[in-house]
Every structure is written in C-alpha cells, then in structure tokens.
N, C-alpha and C positions, 0 to 999 in steps of 0.2 A: 339143533337146527341142521338139516341136510344142506350143507353148503355146495356139494358136488352137483346136486340137482339144479341149483341156481346158476353157478358158474364154476365148472369143473377145474379151469385153469387159473383159479384165483391165487394171486401171489401176495396180496396185501388184504389183511382182514382188520377191521377196526369197528369200534362201538361209539355211538353219539353220546352215550351216557357213561361217564367215568365210573360209575358204581358197578358197571358190568364189564366182563372181559370174555372175549370170544376166542376159543383156541381153533387150531387148524382142523380138527375133526368135527367142528360145529358145536362143541360143548361151550356152554355159557355159564359163568360163575360171577358170584359177587365179590367185590374187592373189600366190602366193609359190611358191618351190621346194618340191616335195611328194615324199615318198618313200612308194611303195606296198609294203605288206608282203603277206604270203601271204593275210591276210583281206581281205575286201571293204571298200571305203570307201562308206559310205552317208550321204546328206544328203536334205534334203527342200526342195522348192521351193514357196513359198506364194504363191497367186494371189488377189487381192482386187478386187472390183468395188464401189467405195465407194458409188456412186449406188444400185445395186441391192442393196447389202449382201449379196453373195454371196461366199463364200470357199471355195477348193479347194486341195488339197495334191497334189503330184507327188513320189513317192519315187523317188530316183535311186541305182542301185547302180554303183559305179565298180570295174572289173576290169582286170587287166593285159592289154594287147593281145597277140595272137599274133604271132609272126614272119612276115613275108611275104617274097616274092621281091623282089630289088633292083629289078626292072623297074617295079613299082608304087610304092608309097610306102616311103620309108626308114623302118626299124624305129626305134623311139624307145628311148632308154635308160631304164632303170628311175628315174633321176633326171632330172627335167625342168628345164632350165636355160634362162635368157633371155640373148640376146646383144643387142648394140647394133644397132639398125635404123634405118633412114631412114624414120620413119613419124611424125614431128612437126615439120612445116615452120613456118616463121614465119607470123605472121598475114598474111592477104592485104589488100591495099588496092585499093579501087576508087574512081575519081574520080567525084565527084557530077555528075549530069547529064552523064555521058560521051556522047559522040556516036557511039560504036562504032568499027568496024563490029561487029555483032552477029551471032552469038554471039561474045562477047569473053572470051578466055581470062584468067582472073586468077590461077590457082594450079594446081599439080599435086601430088598426094599419091601416095606409092609406098611399098610394103612391101618390106623386104630379103628377106621369105620367098618372094617371087616367084622367087628363084633355084632354089628346091627344089620349090615348089608352083605350080600354076596358080591365080593369084589374080584374083578379080573384085572390083571396088570399087563401093560403093554409099554413099549419103549420105541423111540425113534431117534435118528441122528447119525453122525459119523460112526461107522463100524457096524450099524445095524441095517438101516435102509439107505445109507449113503456110503460112498467110498471111505474106507474099504469095506464092502458089504460083506455081511455075514461073519464078521470077526466077533461079534457079541450077539447074545440073544437073551431074552428074559422069559421065565416060566409064567404062564398065564394065571396059575392058581396059587403058586407060592411066592412069586417075586423074586426068585433067585436069578442072579445074573451069571452067565457063563461065557468064558472065552473059547473060541473054537480052534485057535492056533497061535503060535508064537507071534510076538510084535517086536519090530526094531525101533528102539527109542529114538534114534537119530533121524528116522523117517516120521514116526508119529510119537512125539513126547508125551501127548495126552489126548483124551477124548472127552467131550462133553455131550451126554445123551439126555433125552427128556423122557421121564417115566410117568405113565398115566395110571390112575386107579378108577375104574368105572364099574357101575352095576350092569347086570344083564340087559336092561332096558336102556342103556347108554347114558345114564345119570353119572356125573363125576362128582363124588363128595369131596375129592381132594384136588387142590390146586396142582396142576402139572409140576413135577420135580425135576430140577435141572441136576443131574448127577456127573460128577467128574471122576474119570477113570485115568490116574496117573500111572505112566510106565517108568518103573524105577530102573536107573541106568545100571548097565553091566559093562565092565571094562572089556569091550569087545572091539575097540579101536586102537591101533598103535599110532603114536604121534609120527608126524611127518614134517620134513623141511619144506619151506615155501620155495626153495630154489633147488634145482638138481646140482649146480655146482656154484659156490660162492667164490668170487674173485676179488682180491684186494690187493693194494699196493702200499708200500712203506719204504721211505728213503733209507738207503744203507747208512750205517753207523748211527741209527737211531738209538736214543736212550732206553733203557729198560723201563717198562710201564707205559709206553706210548701205545694208545689203542690203535690197532690195525684196522678192525672192523667188528661186525656183529652178526651171528647166525641166528636165525628166527625159524622156530618150529611150532606147529599147531596140532591139536588133538580134538577129534569130533565128539568125544564123550562129553558128559555133562560138565559145564564149567564149574570152577571152585570146589572141585572134589579132588580126591586122590587120583581119580582117573585122568585128570588133566594137569596135574602137579609134575612139571618136567624138570629134568636134570640133564646137563651137558657134560661131555668129556672127550678128550682127545684120545683116539684109539691108537693112531700111529702117525709118523711123520716121514716124509720123503724129501730128501735123502735122509737115511737113518743115522743122523749124527746127533750131536748135543742138541737136545731140544731147545728150539729157538723161539717158541711162542708158548703162551699159557691161554686157557679158556676158562672164562668164569662159569661155574655150574649153573647158576641160577639165571643170569642175564644173557648168557651166550656171547659176551664180548670177548675178542681175541686181542691180546696185547703182547708187546715184545718181551722175551724173556732173556735172550742172549745178549751180552753187552755189545758185542760187535757183529753186525750183520755187513758182509762184505759181498758186494754184487759180483766182483771179479771172481770170487770163489764159488758162490751158490747164487746164481741169478734168480731162482724162485723155489718156493717150498709148497708141497701138497700135503694137506692134513686130512686125515679121516676122523670125522667127528661122529659122536653117537649122542642121541637124545632118547631118555627113557621116562615113561610116566610112572605113577606110584611113587613120586618123590625119589626115583632112582633106585628103588628097592629091586632086588634081583628078580622078583616075580613080576615086575612090571613090563609092560611091552615097550619095545625099543626100535629105533631106526637109525641108520648110518647116513651120513652126507659127506660131500667132499668139498674142501676149502683150498683154493690155489692162492698163494700169496707171493706176488712179484716184487723183487727188491729194486727200487728205482735208483738209477745211477746218480751220484754226486761227484763232483770233481775232486776226487781224493788221489788222483794220480797225475803226476806231471808228465808232459811229452818229452821224450829224449830223441836226439839226432841218431840216425842209423849210422852215420859216419862222423868221426871227430875232425877230418881234414878233408877239404876239397880243392881242386885245381881247375882253372879254366882259362880261355885266351880270348882276346877281343882286340880289333883293329883300332888304332887311335882315330879319334874324332868321329867314331860311330856313336850315334845318338839313338835312344829309345829301342834298344835291342836286347833281347833276353840271351843271357850268357850262361846260366846255370839253374838247375832245379835241385832242391834238397828235399828230403822226406823225413818224417819222425815217426815214433811208435808211441801210442797212447793207449793204455789199458781200459780207459773209460768207454762208455757205450759209444760207438761209431755214429757220427751225424748229430750228436748232442753237443751243447755248448761246452760241456766238460771236455770233449775231445777236439774240438775246433781249435786249429793251431793259428797263433798269432805270431809272425816273425818280425824281428827288428835287427837292424845293424848297430852293434854296441860301440865298436872302434873301427878307425880306419876310413871313415867317411866324412871327414871334416869339411870338405868342399861340396858335399851333397851331390857327388857325381854318380852314386848308386842308389837303388831303391829296390825294396823286396816287398812282395805281396803274397797273398795266399790264394791258391787254387781251390775254390770251394768244392769242386767236384773230387779232387784227388787229396786234398788236404796237403798239398805240396807247397814249398816256398819257391817263388820265381824271383830270381836276381836279375836285375836289368840295369843297363848303363843309361842314365838320363842326361849326362853331360859329357861331351867328347873329352877322351883322355889324351895327354900329350905324351908321346914316346920320349921325347927330349927331356921333359921334366922328370917323369918316373916311368922306368921300364916295367915295373911290376907294383901291384897293390895288394896289401894283406888286409883282409876284413874279418872281424869276429862277429858272428851272427848269434842271436839267441832266440829262444821260442817260449811262448806261454800259451795258456788256453783263454778262450773268450770269457769263460765263467771264472769267478774267483774260486779259490781252493777251499773245500769244506773237509777238514780232516777229522778223523776219528779221535775221541777223547784220549789224552795222554800219548798221542803220536807225535813223531818228530816233524819239524817244519821242512817243506819241500824246497829243494834248490833247483835254480834255473839251469836247463841244459844249454850249452854253447858248442859252436863249432868253428873253426877257421877255414877262410877261403882265400886262396892265392890266385890273383888275377894277373896274367901275363899280358903286357901291352905290346902289340905288334906294330912294327915301324911301317909307314907308307908315306909316298911322296905327296906332300901337301903344299897348298899355296900359301902366298904371304899372309901375315897375321898383323892387323893394326893393334897397336897398344897405345892407349886404351881402344876399345872398341867404339866407344862414343866420346867425342872430344867436344868440350863446350868452348865456344870462343865468343868473348864479350866485345863488341864493337860500339864505339861511341857514336851517338847519333850525329848525321849530317857530316860524316868524315868524308874526305875527298875521294873520288874515284881512283882505284889503283892502290890504295893504302894496304900495306901488308898487315894482316891481323894475326898470323900464326902459321904453323908448319904441322903438316900431318903426314907421317911416313909409316910404312909397314916394314916388317922384317920377314926373311925367309927362315922358317923354323929349323931347317937343316943346317944353314950356314950361320945364322944368327946376325946377319947384316942385311943392308938395303941395297946391294949392288944389283944392277940390272933390272930393278923394279921400275915400272911406269905407272903413272896415275892418271885417272881421268874421271870426270863427272858424267854419269849417264844422263841423257836428255830427258826432258819431261819434268824437271825439278825446278825449284824457285832459282832464279837467275840473279842472285845477290853476289855470289862470290864464284871465282875460279881457282883452279889449282894448277901449280906448274907440273908438267908431266914427268920431269925428271927430279926435281928437288922436293916437291910436295909443298911448296910454299903457297899460302892461300891469300888471295888479293880481293878486295872489292871491286865489283864491275858496275855498281850504281851507288847513288848517294842514298844512304839508308835513313829514311825519315819515318818516324812512327805515325805521322799524320797522313800518309799516303797508302790508300788502297789496301794491298795484300800485306803491307808492313804494319798494319795497326795491331797485329797480335804480338809483335815485337820479337818474334823468333821464328826460324825455319830450320828444318832438318835436311841436311844434303848428304846423300849416299855417295861415297867414294870408292872406285874400284882400283885395286892394285894387282898388277899383272907382272909375273916373273918371266924369265927367258923361256921357260917350258910351257908357257900359256896357262899355267895354274893362276887362278884369281882368289882374291880375297876382298872383302868388303869391310868398311868402316863407316861410321856416321858422324858427320860434322853438325853440331847444334849451334847456329849462328843466333846470338841474342843481341838485340839492339838496346844499349844502355842509354837511358834518357839523358839529353844534353841541355845546356842553358841556351836556348835559341831564341826564346821569347822575351820581350820587354814587358815588365810590369806596368800596368796602366790602370789609372782610377776609372772606375765604371761611371760615376757621375761627376760632372765638373760644374755645373751651373746650380747655384744656391742663392737663397734669399734669407738674410738674417735680420730679424726684427729687433725692436728696442731691448727685448729681454737678453739679446745677444747670447742666445743658447749655443753652445759648441755645435759645430758641424762634424759628423762623422763621415770621414773619407774612406772608401773601401776599394781596394786594388785587387786586381786579378792577374794571374800569370798562367800562360797556357802550358808551362813546363811542369814536370812532376818533381817531387821531392828527390834530392835536397836542393833542388834549383828554383823553388818557389818561395812560399811563406817559410819563416816570418819575414815581413816587409819592414823597411826603414824609411821614413818620411823626412824630407828636408825642404826648407824654403830657400831658394837660390839667391834671391834679391836681398841685399843687406837692409835697405830701407824698409822694404815690407816685413823682413824678418824682425825688425825692432817694433813693428805694429801688430804682428800676428805671431801666434805660437802653435806648436803642434805637440799633442801629448798622445801616448800609445794607449790603445784600448784592447787589442788583441793582435793575434799574429797577422791578420789581414787588414785591420782598420785602426786608423789614428783619429783623434779629435783635432779640429781647427778652430781656434777661438782668438779674439783680439786680446792683445796684452793689456791695453788701457782703453780710456774712453776716446776712440778715435772718431773723426767726423763720419757722418753718413755719406754714402756714395757707393760707386761700383768699383771693386778692387779686382784686378786680374793678378793672381798670385802664381808665380811659377814654382811648382812642387815637384821635386824629384823623388821617385820611389825607387829603392834599392832592394833586390830580392836577395835570397839567401846565398845565391851564387856570385853576387857582386855585380849583377847587371843592372844598369840604371835606365829607368824610364822616365822621360821629361813630360810633364802634364801642366796644363794652365787651368787653375781653378778660378773661376769667376763668381765673386761673392758680391751681392747686392745688399750692402748695409743700409737698411731702410728704416725710417721712423714710422713704424707700424706695429700693429699688435698682432696681426696674423699676415702671413705671406701674401694672401689675396688683396690685401689693400694696396700692395705696391703695383702700380700700372706701368712701371718701367719708363716713366717720363723724366726721370732725373737726368741732370746734365752732367755730362762726363768731364773731368777735369783733365787737361792736356799733360800737365807736367808729370804728375804722380799717379796717373791712372785712376783718379779719384774724381766722382760726380758731385756737383753741389746739390744739396737738398732744396726743397721748395722754399722753406723759410730763409736759407742763406741767400737765394736769389732775390726774394723781395726785400730782405734787409739791405742788400747791396743797391738795389734800384731806389729805395725810398731814401737811403742814407745819401745817395749822390744828389737826389733832387733837393733835399734839405740843405745839404753843404753848398749847392749853387745858390740857394736862397740866401743863406747867411753872407757868403762872399759878396753877392750883389749888394745887400744891405750895408755892409762894411764899406765897401768901395763908394757907395753913394755918400755916405757921411764924411768920408776923408776929403773928397772934392779933388779938383784938378791939381792942387798944389802938392798933393802927396806924391803922386806918381808922375814923373816927367820922363819917363823912358819912352824912347821912340820904338815903335813897334816895327819890327822887320817885315819884309814881304813874305817871308816864309811862314811866318806865324799870323799872318792877317786873317786867314780863315778861321782862327780859333778865338777872335774877339767877340764880346758879348754884344749882340745887336738888339737894341731896344725899339720896338715898333708897336704903336697902338693901333695901326690901321690893319684891317684884315687883308688888303691887298700886299703883295710882296713889296717890301721896302727896298730902298736903294743902299747899296753898301756905302757906308760913310767911313772915311779914312781921316780920323781925327787924332790928334796926339791926346785929347782928353778922354778918349775912350779907355777905360780901364781894362787891362787884359785879364783873362781867366787865370786865376792862381789857385792851385790845389795841392793837397798833400797826398801822398800815395796811398794811405789808408783810408781816404775819404772819397775817393771815386775820381772820375775823369771823363773826357769826351772822347768817344770813339769814332773813328772813320775807317770805313772798310774800302780798300783800294785793291782792285783785282781779287785774287784769291786769299790775301793776307789780311787780317784784322789787326789794327793796332790802336792803342790809345795815345792821343796827343795832348800834352799838358804844357802850360806856360810856367816856366819856373821863375819862382819869386826870389827875392833876396832876403836871406836871413830866415826863410821859412823852412823848417827842418821836420822830418817825420821820426816819430818815436819808433824804435825798433821793437818788433814783436818780442824778440827773445832777450836782447842785451839791455834794453831800457835806455840806451844812449841816443844821441841825435845824429841823423844823417840824412842827407837829401836823397831824393829818388835818383838823382844823377850819380851820386856816389855809390849807391847800390848797383847801378849798371855797370860802372867802371870797376867796381870792387875796391875804390879808395875812398878818402874823406873829403875830396875837393869837390866844389860845385862845378857841374858842367854847363857851360855857356854857349856851346856851339850848336846845339841842336835842341828841339823841343818835342821830339817824337820818341815814344817809349813803346815797347812790344807788350802784347797782352800778358805774356808770361811773367814780365817784370812787374806789371800792375797786379797781377794775380798773386805773386809771392809776398807782396806788402799787405794786400787787403784781406786775403782769405783767412790766414790765421787769427787776425784781430776780429774780423766780423764772426768767425766760427765760434770763438770764445764767448763773444757777447750773446750770440744766439743760444749757446748752450747754457749760459748762466740764466737766461730768461726762462728756458724750458724747465730747469730744475727748481726754480722759484715759483712754488704753489701760490704764495700770497701775492705775487706780482709787484713786489717792492721795487725792483729795479725799474720796471716800466713806469712807476709813479713819478719817478724823478725827471724822466725826459720825454715820456709819451703823454701828451696832453691833447684835449679836444678843444678846438676854438671855432666860434661861429662868426665873430666880427672883430677885425684886427684894429680897428679905430684909426684916428688921424695922426697918431703919434709917430715915433721912429719906425722904420721899416723893420728894425731888428727887435723892436720892443716886445712883439707877441711870440718870440720863439721860446721864451722861458729860459730854462738853464742852459739851452743849447746856444743862446746868444753870446755866451762868454767864450770868445775863440781862443783864449789862453787856457781854458779848462781841459785837463787831459781826458776826462771822462764825457766829453761832449757828444760822443756817438753812442752812448750806451742805450739811447732810446731805440735804436735799431734791433736790440735783442729781443723785443717783445712787439709783435705786430698783431693788430686786431683782425678779426675775420673780415672786416670791411675792405682791407687791403688786398685780399685774395683776387678780386676781380681786376684790380689794377695790375697785379702781378701777372695773372693769366693773359691779359691783354698785351703786357709787354713782351711776354714769351712768344705770343703769336706774332707780334710785329717783328 
C-alpha cells in the first residue's frame, strides 16, 4: 500500500484487524495463519499526523489470487503457512574504537525465502537513516551489515536497527527484523575523583582507627567490569613525616594511623591519593587527587601566666576601680574555648574586696577593687590568682595531668584623709510602743579613722526623713520626739530608717543609718466580743470569745475569771482554746437574767472587765424568750412566769385560808387592840358594790401572814414595801436551816419577835418567799406524772354550806408544812389571771 501518496507525514500507522500488520513502507503482512473464504476480506489502515492533527483511512480488500504459470511466481495455497527461516541472527558485536579497516563487516542477515524469490535487503534506524546517520549500511543483495567508522561506547552503547526482506515488486515475505548491534567496551576512560580537593577534619589526639573521611572516584567505562574496578592508595603525605593516615584500597575510607595527632605541632596534613582501574593492575588507567585533613584543636594545653609576680597601688576607699591587668600564654587555638582564660582569686580575698574578670577581646585578666580598702587596717594586700580554660581538658592517652598556673599580686594601699566612719554602718534600735516623748533609746557615734576617736565630730540628721527621733549633735545620743504608736498612720510599718551625718573638724563627712523599730506593747485591754446571751432549759454552755488589739506576746492566750463570789458559786468557766472559754451554770439555778462580771486577762497580765448578761430562760429555743421576765433586785435575777403566777395564786389562797380560820375562832380568840398605824391593813368585809365605810372594831381580825406565804403590798412614793401584821407564836420555817423564826427576827438578825412596827421591805419579803416557791415550782416542772399537783391542786365548782375552810382540801390544815405545794403546778387556765396581774 502506498502510504506516502495518502499521507506523507504519517507518524502513526495501525490496522483495524489484528490479523494484519502494516509497516512504515506500506507492507502488509499476516500475524497468524489465515483462511480465505469466498467472501472478500476487508480491513482499514489508519494514518495519523499527531503534530498536524490530520487523520486518514485506507480501506483494503483482500481477494484470492488467481493461479499463474509456474515460470513466474509459485501459486499460493489457500491456507498460508509459516516455516522455519534463517531470519533472526544473534546480536552483532562491534569493538569500541575499532581501528578498521572500514567498511568493517559486523554481521549478515539472510532470509530463507531467497530460495523461492528474488529478495532485496534494506534497513533503517539509528546509525543508518537516523543519528548518527551513515554509521552502518546493509548490502541490498547479500544482507551484509557494515560499519563505516569507529564508535564510542560511552556515547552509543548499542544500536537497534530494523531489517527488511522484500521482492522486486514490493512484497515482503518476511516480518521486519529488529537487530541489535552492541558496542563492546574498551578501557578507554581513566577513573576520576568526584571532587578536586577533599577536605576533612579530625580532633587531635584521636585514637588509631578513627575514620576521618572517604574519597570517591568514578569510571565511565562499562560497569561491573575490570574497566571500572577501582583501587585507592596514598601516594604521598605533606609534611613528609611519619605517616599519620591510612587509605582503604577498595572503599576509599581514610582513617587515623598515628597514635598522637598534635595540632600544636602539625595543624593540617595534605595527602596525594591515586585511584586506578583494572583492579589496580599496573596496566590500568589511573588518576590522582588531593586530600586536606585539618587537625581540630582540643584543650590539651593549660594557660600559663607570663609573670609569676605582680605589684600595683590603689588609694584607700576607692571602689570599682581597675588596678591591674594580667596576661597568659595558651598554645591552644586562639579564640576557641580551649584557649579562653578564666581567672580566679585563690587566696587573700576573704573580705571579697577584689574581683577579677576576663577581657574577651584580649584574653587578659582585669583585677578590680569592689570594696574600699582601709589603710589603717592593712597597708598592703597579697593576692594569689589562678587561671583555667573555659573548656575542660582533653588529654592524649597516657599523658600527665595538667597543673593550674598561679601568680601572686601585691596591692599597696595608699593613705588618704577620710571622713568619720560609723561602726556599725547600720544600727538597729528597738523602741517600746507608746514610750514617752524624749525617751533615750541609744547612742550612735562615729570615729575618725586617722585618730581612732570621736573628738570634734558633730552629728545631725538631714531633713526630709521620718521625724521619730533626733540625735544630740555632740554626744550622738538618740531620743524620741514623738509617741511611737503602731496604730498611727506612717508608723503602721513598725520601722523607719534614719540617715545620720557625722562631720569632723576638716569638714569631712561620714554617713550611717539608724533603723528604728517599734516593739509592740501591751496597751489594749482584752474585751469579750459578745456579752448578751440567752440560755434555754438545756443549759448548753456559752462560748465567750475575747479580742485584744495587741500583738503577741501581749494578746492570747486569755484567762477568764468571775469577780462576784456569789455568782461564781452559781456559774463556772472552763477553757476552750487560747481565745475562748465556756460559761455554764454549776447547778440547777433558777431562771432569770444574770449579769455576771467577767475579767479577761491577756498574756501580758492586762485585765479587761466585762459584764456578761445571760437570760436563763425556760425555753427550747432562744426565740421563745420575749424578754418579759421580771428582774430580781437583790441578786440580779429575774423571776420566771411560773414563779410569778405561783406567788400571786399562793397569796390569794393564803388570804382565803386565814379568813376562814379567823371566822371560826370568833372574837374571843383575838382580843388585841389594833393600833392606828396598822388600821389600814385590816380585812374589811363588804357585800355592797358601793364603797363601804371604814369600821374600827375590836372584833375585826387583823391580817396575819408568814413570810413565805405572801403579804399585802402598798406603794408609797417611789418605794414599794410589803406591810404585814405580826401574830403571836406564828413562826416561818427557814428555807435553809429548817428552824423557826419570825419575819421580824430575820429583819433584825436575831431570834426575838419585833413588836414595834408592821412594815417590811420587799427585799425581806423576797428573801423568804423566793427560795421556797422556786423549789416548789421546780419540783412540779420535773414531775411528769403531776403527782405533786394532785395533792393540793384541785378543781371545785360548788363549795356548799359547810365550813368556809372545808373546800380547801389538804391546804385547810394550817399546821401542815407542805400546805403551799399546790403552787408548784399551775394549770394553763391561770395564765390569763397571771397576765392580767402583771399588766395591773
């Protein structure tokens, strides 16, 4: 098929039928055995120009070929068959850089179909019609392949050409043959190093066997042949001394050979190395290279002073001044840590008056005075200084230990005229808090360093400082000018620094500092923070807590005391912690309000007086107490509600009993004349609602009462008293003693009956009635079954026509000692009567 006529620039040729293959010259061949039927065989050839993006198709019809005479071409069978042919020779080999003669035959290709056809041979590909063009050609009739010139394998290691066998009319009985021409390598390239100069570093004193580096060489000849098998060796060493390094022949690795590499002796080595192919055989090609090995410095040399002794001078009292520079010699590399000097003062600087540092630029040691020197104390100072390196020492194996270099420095102190000096320069003075103004608290004097005394020195305090103290200008005595109190403004910090000037005759001055510290004192009284409490029937102890404005040791721990003896017998104090104590009753004391004087003593012995007011109330919770309890006059105790009701009802019942008894006895029993003074206390009986007339009759029975059964009260002016008519032979049972004595005997303190007056004060009446009634009420409260009340507290609806005393029950017996026990238990129905009495 003429493809060029259809598309001359075709780059891609393909067939639509896989049984046919189309070559670039237009030849079409079958890829397998093919049977032709009566029908036509049709397929399409596709041509493409990728650059121009042009596509064309050629339709091919395959028909059976007519039979021809034997003189021309042999007729083909219907079935096409392939036979073994001599058309695939082994790859050709051409020696690189061959010397000829040229043209040089390198191979022959021949087709077996040449026995039946006239075959012409042709070839295409690299070296023929592609670069490098004209290197090979093939004879048309014989199929011999020739080379026209020498070939460089490193440029063209092989060639692949396509050989064709065709008949004169263009028929191709053979499939195109791909033939390879391999260029055999010749050792025409010497090995070469990848770098012009190899540079490595190794620390001095490295051990033998330490790898320094590796040299690398390459060869362009064919790999894995003797042409590229390389060997390395050291040709020479500079300086030409004992060989210091070895070179591995196969790998090119350089390692340390000399036991001791000393940078101070040889800072670097230059090696001339060789690489040779053909495994190092003499006839192999070789190349040389350069290796520079630098010896890195290690700190194996100690610095030494250039001088063993130095002398210098400095004026006394000079501070922060440079007095000397010292230098050292170090063989290590300058500027490295191994040569950097570090100076120190070994001896002679106990007072830390000197300091030595390093000048980083010059590596010199700078000696300075950081504290003023005193000529009078020492006229010269001798220092011993030493030097080391910044980096630690790294010594060679089996070498001796390095010793530190030292040098002595003599410092001469020059005398100068100086001002007074305070000793100490800071004086602490402790002042007790609240000391009087003008109190001497200390003395602060300075001395002249030249004379050693304080003559002619005057003192003063510069203005602008805290004005707590002043100083005597001649003696240096310090006194307070204010009362120092830590609770006042600027004194809260508790201290103040005062600068004092000392001036000698020549006008030279010296300064010192006084630190005035206020020592806390015992100026505050301890006081109880809360003084009003309510204690219910559980009588749980009260926790009293005190505070003191002073600091330790004049505050806690506190000690509590009850000052009143009588109350101390009723109440007790027990400690809880340093600040608090518990207050509790000692026994079952009556309910009421108690004002207890409590003294609190701090750790410094200062006593604070406090009044603690305790409301001992018959309650379950403090909120039940409304504060309406009545206060008792004599002992600072108030009567409870039940006690007041008992007293009121008891008095009414006693009056009823006495009236009944008096009515039964008649006028013959009592013949006593009533005096005018007692007329107001007689019992007046009136059945009319209008006011009755006062009857003065000798038959009227005067009111007689015992002290623990009540009385009749009259209020005259501001004083309230109880007035009672004293009977004959009627005695009161003592609450404590159990004996018999009259109310008058209690008043006078004796056992005789008083007949001259019938007026008694409330306190005398109270002292008899209160303990008795309190005990009865207490017994009734503790008796849950109400057995006591059953004996004397009865309910009556109708008294009848009998005796007036007949309905009183057990209380009608006036000789019975327990006639008043019914007052201990009162029913709730009496509360209204009690409240009404209290309001009146």
